[in-house]
C-alpha positions in Angstrom: 0.0 -0.1 0.1 1.1 3.5 -0.9 0.8 6.0 1.9 1.5 9.7 1.9 4.7 9.1 3.9 6.2 6.5 0.8 4.9 9.1 -1.7 6.8 12.1 0.4 10.3 9.8 1.0 10.4 9.3 -3.1 9.7 13.0 -3.5 12.1 14.1 -1.2 15.1 13.1 -3.3 13.7 13.7 -6.4 13.2 10.1 -7.4 16.7 10.2 -7.2 17.3 6.3 -5.9 21.1 6.9 -6.3 20.9 10.0 -4.0 18.6 8.5 -1.8 21.0 5.3 -1.2 23.9 7.9 -0.4 21.7 9.8 1.9 21.1 6.8 4.1 17.5 7.3 4.5 16.9 3.9 3.2 18.0 2.1 6.3 14.7 3.4 7.8 13.0 0.6 5.3 9.9 3.3 4.1 10.0 2.3 0.6 10.8 -1.1 -0.8 12.6 -1.6 -3.8 9.3 -2.8 -5.5 7.4 0.3 -4.0 10.2 2.5 -5.5 9.6 1.3 -8.8 6.1 1.5 -8.5 6.2 5.2 -7.9 8.3 5.5 -10.5 6.3 4.0 -12.9 3.5 5.8 -12.1 5.5 9.2 -12.7 6.3 8.2 -15.7 2.7 7.4 -16.7 1.1 10.6 -15.3 3.5 12.5 -17.4 2.4 10.4 -20.8 -1.2 10.7 -19.9 -0.5 14.7 -19.5 0.8 15.0 -22.7 -1.9 13.0 -24.1 0.5 10.4 -25.9 -1.3 7.1 -24.7 -4.2 5.3 -25.8 -7.9 5.0 -24.0 -6.8 1.5 -22.7 -3.3 2.8 -20.9 -5.3 5.5 -18.9 -7.9 2.5 -17.9 -4.9 0.6 -16.6 -3.5 3.7 -15.1 -6.8 3.9 -13.4 -7.0 0.5 -12.3 -3.2 0.9 -10.1 -4.5 3.8 -8.4 -5.8 0.8 -6.1 -2.3 0.5 -4.6 -2.7 3.8 -2.6 -3.9 4.5 0.7 -6.6 7.1 -0.7 -7.3 9.1 -3.9 -5.7 12.1 -1.7 -2.3 9.9 -1.5 -2.6 9.4 -5.5 -3.0 13.3 -5.9 0.3 14.0 -4.1 2.2 12.3 -6.6 0.2 13.6 -9.2 1.1 16.7 -8.3 4.5 15.9 -7.9 6.9 18.7 -9.7 10.3 18.0 -10.3 12.7 20.1 -8.5 15.0 20.2 -11.4 
């Protein structure tokens, strides 16, 4: 389950897994590798959907993935994420 804490942890380092590893924060075990990769994929998908570069079937599949979030508000945290750079 993806929670606000997990989204915030991912956005803290702007999705940079190497930087996250170097920070030592990974030792807190807030995010698993699988969750990290899922959030990465979701951010990529959100970008493609925003640019209208995907088929309706892709959008439908993306909608189903929202079930992995604990709430729609948590999904919106990720959807509203803006890269620092």
